[in-house]
C-alpha positions, 0 to 999 in steps of 0.5 A: 181630969185626965192626966194623959191629956196634953191640953189639961191647963191645970196640969201645967199650972200644978207642974210648971217644971214639966212645962219648963222641961218641955221648953228646953230649960234643962239644956239652958241650965246645962249650957250655963253650968258648962261655962266655968268648965269651958273657961277652965279648959281654955285657960289650961290649953291657951299656951299650947293651942292658942289659935284653936282656943281663940276660935272655940272660945268665940264659937262657944260664946256666940253659940251660948249667947244665941241659945240663951237669948232665944230660949223660950222657957223663961219668958213662957214661965213669966207669961204663965205666972202673969196668966195665972194671976190674971185668971185668979183675980 
């Protein structure tokens, strides 16, 4: 078993978090964590910069929705689990 071989499938079965990392799972987690922070900033500035808060809120919601919906890491994790079950059975 070669640890430097990217095609080593047993490596990806042992270290599934590495595969999620390569599939942008870290950015997905970061964007989900930033939702409460963005809401707090929008609430703090809603009276002073109302039009800007509205525009940035719409862009933030649309951007996060598209990013989360198109992120392949969770669907690939489920697919890899199904593959592991079918191979071992």
